[in-house]
N, C-alpha and C positions, 0 to 999 in steps of 0.2 A: 586215274584218272577223277581231280575233282573240281567239283563245279565251282561258280565264281563266289568269291565272299558274300557274306551276308550283306555287307555295308553297299557292296556294290550292287545287288541286286537292288536295296532299297530305294540307292543314288536314283538307278534306271525307273525302275516304277514308281513312277511319282503320282501323286494324286489326277493329275489330271489323263494320265494315260490309264490309271485303274477304274476311272470313269470310260474312258473310250472303249477298254478288253472289256466292261460290264453290257456297255452298247451293242457291241458286235455278238457278245455273246449270248445276247438277252435275243437277237435275231437270230440266230443260229438254227434252233429247228425251224422255224417257218421257213426259214430260205431255204435249209435241204427240204424239206416236203415239196416245196413249189418245183423245186428243179427238179426232182424224183418222178414228181407226177409229169413234168413239161417230159423229160426226156422217155419217160416209159412210153407217153400219150403217139397217137398215130398224127406227128404235126410234120409240117416239113423240115429240114434241117435249119434253111435259113430262120424259119419264124422260130425255131428253137435256140438259135444263136442270137437272134434279138432280144425275145426275152431273157432270157438269162443274162446278156448286158444288162437290161433294163432292170432287171431282179438286185444284183450284184450292187447297181448304181443305187438304187435308191435306198438298200441295204445300208452301204457305206456312208451315204448321205444321212441317213437320220442318225447314224453313230456317232460322226464328226458334229451334228448340229447341236445332238443330247451333249455332247462334251464340251461347245461351246458354250452352252447354256448355263452349265454350272462353272466352268471357270472365268465365263468373263464378271459375275459379280463378284465373285470372291477377288479378282484382279482390282477390280473398283474399289473393295472394301479394303484392300493390301493398300492402294493410293491414297483414300482418306486419311486412314492411322497413320500413313508415313506423312501425308502434311500435317496432321496434329504433332504427331510427334516432333515435327520441324517446325511448331508452332505458328502453322500457317494455318488459320482457322477460315479462309474465304471460301475454301472448297465446300461444295454439296452433293450430295448424291442426289437424282432427280428419278420420277418414275415410282416412285416407293406407296404403297397404298396401305392402310391398316387390313384390308381381305386379303391380304398376303404374306404366308409366314416373312420372306425375303424383304418384301415392302417394309414388316415390323423391323427387322434388323436394321435396316438403311435408315427409316425414320429416328431410331434410339442414336447409332452414329451421329447423324443430323443433329439430334436436340445435346449429344457431349458436345460438338465442335462449339454451338451456341453457348454454350453454360462454360468453356473452356474462354472461350472469345469474350466473356461479360469478366471473367476473373481476370484474367490477362491484360484488360483493360483496366478494373479498377486495381489488381495492382501497380501498374503504368502509373496511374495518377498518383495510387497511395506512397508507390517511392519517388514520385518525381515534389509531392507535397512536402515528402520526408526530409528529401536532401534541401529542398528550398530551405526550410526551417532549421536544419543544419547547420546552411552554411550562414544563417543569418542572426541567431540567438546568440548572445554576448556569454556562453559558458562554452568550457571548452571542451570537447568532445571529440577523442580520438580516432580519424581525423579531421578536424575542419577548420575552417578559416579560422578562429579562433584559437584552436590550437595551434597551427602556424605561428600566429602572431604571438605565442605566449612563448613557445619553443624558440623561437627565430629561425624556423627553416622550412622550405615549401614539403608539399608533402610527399614528393618523390624521394626525397632525403629521411622522410619519415620511418616511411614504409619498413620493415623489417629489422628496425633497430629492439632492441631488447627493451623492457622497464628500466635495467640496472641505467644504460646508456644514457634514458631519457631522463633520470632522474623522479621516476616515478615509483621506483622500489615501493618506499613507505607509505603512499597510498594504498597498493596493491594489496599489502601486508594485515590490514584492516578488517575485521568482516562487518563492523559498521558502518553507519554514515560518521566521519568523522573530520575535525576542524583543524586544520595543519598549517603553520606561519612557515612558509619556504619562498626562496627564491628563483627565479626561473631566467633563462638568457632575455626574455619578453617581459618582465614583469616582476614583482614582489608582492605579497601580501599574504592575507590568510584563506584558504582556498576550504571548502568544502569538496568531501569527496565521498563518490557513489558510484560502487560494481554492481555490476547484473551478469551473471552468467547466462551464455545464450551458446546455440549450436549453429554452425552454416557449413553446408555440406558435408555433414557428418565431422566436424571438427569441434571440441569444446571451446570456443574464445569466452573471454571477458571485456567488457565494456565500463571504461573509464568515462565519468563525467566528473570534469572540476569546474566548481564555480565559486567567483570570486566575490568572498562575501566581509571583505575590507568595511566596503562604507557602508554596509548595512549596519554588520556589529559597532561602529564608531558612533552610527546613528541611536543606535539601541544604548550604548555606553553614555552617550553624549545626555542622554532622556532620562535614563536612569540616575547619571551625577545632576540633570537640573530638580530629579523630583527629591532625592534625597537631600539636596541643599536646602528647597523651599522647606521640608518635613522639620530639619533640624534647624531652619534660621526662623521657623514660627514658633517651635518649642521653647527655643533661647530667647525671643523678644518674651513669647511669657511669661518668662522667670524674670527676663531683666528689666522690663518692663515697671513691674510692681517692686522690685529690688531698687532699680533706680530712685522711683519717688517714694518710696518710705526710706531710704538712706537721706535724702535732702530735704528732707522734712525735719527727719533728726536731726541732719546738722542747723538746720535751721532754730530750732527747738532748743539745743546746747551754746548757740551763738546769742540767745535773746537776754535781754537782762532788763531788770529778773528774770528769773527764770520761771516757768509757770510750776503752780503747787502740785500736779500730777506729771511733771515730767519723765517721772521715774517708771512711773506705769507705763505711758507713752513711750518710752524707749526698749522695755521689755515686751510692748507688743511689736512695737518695730523690728526687733530685733527676729522676733517671735516669727514673724512674716517672714524677713530676711530667713531666716534657719528654714521656714517649710517649703519658700520658694529653689531653693538650694537643692533640699532633700528631693525634690521631684526630679529638678533636673539630674539629679543622682540617680533616680531610680530611670529617668530617660534612657542617660545614658548606656546603664547596667541592662535593658531591655535590648538596645541595638544591639550590644555587644554578643548577648545572646544569641539575638537572632541571626548575625555575622559568622559567630562562629559554631556553628551546629554542625556536629562531627557527624561522618558517613558511618549509617546502621550498623550494628554488628547484629546480625542473622542468627537465631538460633532458632528451633523450634519450642513452640510454647502455645498448651492449651487455651484456644480463646472463651470456652466460657468461664475457666477457671481465673484469666486476667481481668474477664469484663464484670465478675463478682466482688473480684477482689478489691476494683477502683468504686463500682458502686458502692457499694460499706462505706469508700470513706468521706462521702456526702453528708453532711450531719444535719446540713439547714432544712434540706428539704427529702422524703424519700425519692427514691430512685426505683420503679416497677423495670425489674430485668425481662422482657420480654423472649429471650434464648433465641435457638436455633439451633442447625445440626451441629453436633459434636465434630469438630473439627480442630486440629494443629497447626497453626500458622508459623509461617517463617520470619519472623519480624526481631526486632530490636524493641525487647519488652520495655524497657526506658523511655523509650522515645515513644512507642505506641500510649502506655499508661499515661504519659505526660499529653499526648493526643486527647485520649478520651478525657482526660481530667480537665483538660480547657472548655471541651464540648458540655461536659454534664457541668460547668461551672456558668456555662452563661445560660444554658437550658433552664438550671434553677434559678440565674437571676433575672430570667426573662419570666418564667412560671411564676415567682415573686411578685413581680413588676405588675403581672397581668391579674393578682388577686389570689392567685391560690389554682392547682389544677395538678396535672401528670405530667413527670418526667419519664419519660420511656427509652430504653436502649433493647436493641435487639440486633440480631445479624441473617442472613439468608444466601444462599448460593445459588447464582442464577446466569444464564448466558456462559460459564465459562468464569465469572468472577464472583470475588464475595464483597458483598454488601453489609457494612455496618451503620446502623441509623441510630441517631437519637433526635424524640421527638419532645415538643415543649408546649405548652396551653400557653404562652406568652401572644402579645399584643404583635408579633410577626415583625419584619421589619420594612422599613419603608424606601428604606437605598441601599439594594444589595449589592450594587455597583462598585462600593467603596469599601464592602466588607471583608475584603483582603487585603486593602491596603495597609501596608505597615503605619503604626501611629494613629491609625483613623480608628475613632471609638464613640459611640455615642452616652457610655456612660459616664457619670460623675468620678472621677479618680480614677478611671481606664487607662492603661497603659496604650490599648491598642494594639498591643502584637502577639497574642493568646492566638486568633485567629491565622493570621500570617504562620505566625512558626508552626501553627496544626498543617496548614496548607504545606509547610515546603519539609515538615516529616511526612506526610503524605506522598510526597512529589518522591523524595530520597527511598521512599520503598517501590519506586514504580506504579503508586496509586495517583488516584485523583481524592477532593474535597470540595464538596457542594453546601451549600447554605440559600434553602430557598422556603418560602412562604405553604405552607401544607393546605393542599385544596382537595376539600373543605377546610377551612379555617375551624379553629384558630391556632395560632404558633406558627415552629417552623421545624423544618426538620434536615437535621445534618448529615450527609451521607457521607462514609468513608467508602473507598472502592480500591479491592485491592485487584490485582490478577491472580488465577486459580492456582498457576506457576508456582505462584508462592506459600501456597496453603496445603499441606499432605492431607 
């Protein structure tokens, strides 16, 4: 014969039954002793029977009461936790106090219910706000109202379709924000796409956001053309006005009878003015062509100290002090970076000479994950820094206004920035070239 399986015994011997058996077992010695003394004493049979029933009844009642005192709080906790699991945060346990171990457990469960209720209300508010914003913004976020309009389908018909079926594969294949010109059933234009990977329900998902930037780009293009036309028109008028005036004066001199005695000198002077203005206009168009045709940088490792020393030695009008910096090799286009530093040093030297002399210093440092190269001068400073990087804007006689604009374009092509600001305390300016450290080894 074999006994019942261990699993069956564990199923029968539940926690409440264990408590009951322990309570009954705890009363066995006292009950047995009381009954032994009762039945061995000189008592009547009626009294012995009555007291035996009272002892056994009290023993059983106390055992079942002990079981109930243990089981009832556990059932209460089970009901509370089940309600929390079902997101019902309205149920609370009563009769809890800090001076009771069971009361401390109930207090903590009530506190947990309050916290989960607050978080649930906050999540519902945030979700409601997010849904309202997603529905109203004029950006196609799959799937919202704008996406339904763009794809000319209701949301129910969009769910479950692949990116290829929706014509969105080209947007998902790009790792960085990109602008793509394409057409959808609900509209066409230029769209800026942004993607973000997230997880929902343990599954990796990808959020696609499409923004119609056609109007913004058209506005930017129109403003750029207007600025360009103003600059070109201003420069052409500056050259054509004196050419027209000089030509008209020469024409009157040639048609006058008799001609003035110095008409040949006037003719040579007038032709010289016309030639000078034509040369100036030619330099302007050449400078614009240089700015418009800057090639993409060809990156290769270059020791920064060697490059700066070589460029600094090219300046002959004024000595350049090289403050130096940490030994570092940068991944740059050396020709373009040399042109940038030459432009900065040329401006610094001219400003220093204009201010009556002083120091021109170049150095660099690595801080906050970025390389910073600076050029300091002791000139008079700049009074209108807002226009410094505007193409063809210059405050120097005979200047082309192209140097700083070209330098900034080179810096941005390398993923960096170029700034020019007055030094505090002065005098002079500081030009700062900042490059990301991932472009430096």
